[in-house]
N, C-alpha and C positions, 0 to 999 in steps of 0.2 A: 707708820703703816698701822691702821686699827687691828685691834685683836681678832675681831670677827673675820676681818679679809684673810689674815694668816691661818686660822682655823679652818675656813672654807677652802683654802688652797690646799692644806694637807689632807684634809678629809677627801678632797677630790682625787688627789693622787692615790691615796689608799684604796678608795673604792674602784677606781679604774683598774688597780692592779690585781683587785680580787676578782671583779666581775668578767674579765677577759678570759679567764679560765673557764667559765661555764658555757657550756653549749646547750642551745634550746632547740627541741625539735619543733615545738609550736610557742608562739607568742601571739595571744589575742587580746584585743581591747574592744569592750563595749562602752560607748561613751554617749550619754543623754545630756543635752543642753536644756536647762529650764528657762522660761520666759525672761528671767533676770540674768541670763548669762552664766548662772552657775554649771559646773560641769560635774555629773555623777558618773564615776569613773569604775569600771570592773576590768581588772587584768587577770590573765590566765597564762601561767608558764608551764611548760612541759619540759623536763630537763632531759637531756640525752642520757645522763647518769645521775645516781641519786645523790646530788650535791649536800653538803652539810651547812652551808652557809650562802647567802645570797645577797649582794648589795648593788643599789642602783640609786640613781638621782632623779628627782622630778624637778623640772624648772617652774617652780612656783610652790605655794604653801599647800601642803596635802593635809586636809583636816579628816579626823576620825578615820585613820587608816586602819583596816581590818584584814586579817590573813587567815587562811585556813586550807587544811589538806585532809584528805581521807587517810593519809599515812599517819596522822597524829597532830599535836599541837604545833603551831607555827608562832614562834616569837619574833616579833618585829619591833625595832625601835625607830624612832624617826628624830632626827635633829635637823632644826630649820635655821639656815643662815643665808636669807635671800632664796635659796633653793631648799629644798627637802632632801635629806640623805637618809635613805632607808637601809636598815642592816637586819638581816633575818636569820635566825638559826632554823635549819630544816630538818625535819625527822623522817626524810624520804627514804624509800626503799627501792629496790630495782623494779618491783612490780608497781608501786605507787609513786610516780615521780611528777605529779601535778600539783601545783599551788595556785590557790585564787586570792586575789587581794581586791579591796575596794576602798576608795577614799573620795573625797569631795574637794574641789578647789574653786576659787573665783578668779584665778589667775590665767586662765586659758582664753578668755574672751574680753575684748575691749570694744566699746561703743565708738563707731565714727560717724557722727551725725545721726542720720536715720538707719544707718548700716551696722552691722556688727561683725568683728574679725576674730574669728576662732584660729589660734596658732599654739600649737603644743609640739613638744620635743620628746618623743618616746624612744630615742636612741639608747641602745645598751651596749654598744662597741663590742659585739661579740657575734658569733656565728649563729644565725636563725635559719632552720630548714623551712619553716612556714610561718608566715605572718598574716594576721587577719585584723582589721579595724573596721568597727561599725559605728558611724557617727549619726545620731538622731538629732535633727534640729527641733526647736520648739513648735509647738502647734501654731499655726498661722504665720510660719516663716518659710521662705524659700530662698534658694541659691540665687545670689545677685547676678545681673546681667554681666557685670564685669567680674567673671568668674576667676577667683584666685583659688584653684584648686590643685593641690600638690598631688604628684603621681597620676595625673589625669589619665594617662594611657591605661591604668590599672583601676580606675575608679568607676563604680557602678552606681547610678542613681535610681532609687526606688521609692515607692509611698505605700504606706499601710492604710490610706485613706484619710488620715488625720496628720501625718508627719512625713516629711522628706528624710529619707535615710541615705546617706552616702557610704559606700563599703569599698574598701580596699583590700586586695589579695596580693601578697608579693611571696616570692620563694627565692631561696638560697640567698639570704643576706648575710653579707660578710663586712662587718665593721660599718656598714652603710648607714648614714645619718637618716633617721625617720622622724622628719620634721613635716608637720601637716598644718596647712592653712586652709580656711574656707571662708568666703565672704558671703553673708546672708542678710536678708531684710525682710521686714514685714510683707505679707501679701496684700496688695491693695484692693479692697473690696468695701462696699458700703457697710457701715456698722448696723446693728440689729435695729437700732433706733430709727435710722433712716428707712429701713424696710417697713417697720410699723407704720411710720408716717405716710409712706408711698401706698401701702395697703389700704390705710384708712381713708385716704384721698379716693381711691378707687371704688371702695365700698360706699362712701358718701356719694361719690359722682352717679354710680349705678341706681342707688336708691332714689336720688333726685330725678334721674331719667325716667325711671318707671312711674314715679308719683306725678311728674309733670306730663308724661304720656296718658296716664289715667285721668288726670284732671281736665287736661284738654282733648280728650277723645272727640272728634267731630260729631258723631252722632249724638252725644250727650249734650254737646253746645247747642246743636240743632234742635233737638227734642225739647230743650228747655224754654224755648221761645214760641213753641207751639201750644195750642189749647188741647184739651183731652181729646176732641173728635180728630183734629189733625194728626195727633200722635198715634192715635188707633189705626187710621188709614194708612199712614207711613209704615208702621209695623206690619200691617196685613200684607202690603206689597212686598216689604222686605223678605217676610217668611215665605212667600211665594217664589223667591228667587229673583226679585227686582222687576218682575212683569207680571200683570195680572188683568183679567177682564173686570170692568167696573162692576158689572152685575154679580160676580163672586164677592167683590168688596161689601156690596150691600148684604149679601147672604151672610158673610162671616162676621161683620161688625153688627149685624141687628140695627142698622140705621135705616133710616128711610131713603128712598131713592132721591129726594129732593135735598135731603140733608147731605148725602154723599155728593151729589153734584155740586153744592156750594164749598164743601171741603175741597174737592178736586180741583175747583176753579181758584181756590185760595192758594193751593199748593202749586199749581201750575204757574200763577203769577208770581210767586216767590222763586221760582226756577228750580224747585225741589223735585217736580216730576213732569214728565212729557206726556201729552195726551194724544192719543192716534185714533181717529175714527175707525170703528170697526163695525159695518153694518148698522145694527141698531142701538149699539153701544159704543163703549170706548175701551182702548187698551191703555193701561197705566203704565208708565215705566219710571223707575228711579233715575234721576239725572246722573248722580254719582254713586253707582252701585257699589263700589269698594268700600264706601264709608259705612254701608249697613251691613256688611257680611264679616 
């Protein structure tokens, strides 16, 4: 049997024998997962009595463990043999019985294809009056449809607009295992590059539409094949609302009656205007009135 296994076994026996005596009024966990699966963990312990020592295990490698209390300096040592054995000397008093700890670990999350499985054991094997656990998923991640959610009846799922947060609240725990598992995965949505591409296509399409519309505006096409006199008469009729007495065309264009008559005949032959006899003069009408308005 390897030396590490023997040491691990005896440390576990010793730690279990010491922690079972401590009773907690409150045990809180605030855990945030980053995009690579690292867990940033904050622990809060409020003891029923001002304990002098506190020991527990973390199933994984606890890096950079820090502890503090308003009661004074908290000295903690960490021994790692596959799991992390934490041994703390506490300066607690009857009025100040809370200790806060923080550590990081990469051992709580495993990637399963495109999904991630968070699995952590926070059991303390002792009586706990109130337990609170807040797990914040990385930005862009959501709970998988195949939800593997421990204590689902006590779990609440909320969002702060950027992250999904799962919260558990339990009461009156007595040697109950506190093992939590959550399966999560990336939210499927187009990347920013795709959105920029789509936006660019829409802008180009809109610009092309207005350019083509402007270039191929019917009245401009028609006017381009008319001479100056014909354009003048057409514009005069259009400005009058699409219908006008031929005598008024003569007055407004300053052209002779004979010239206006020749222009009117040409426009009628091209199908651009209709000529209706009205007494001793004519009424001129644009054939496609909408083109000129």
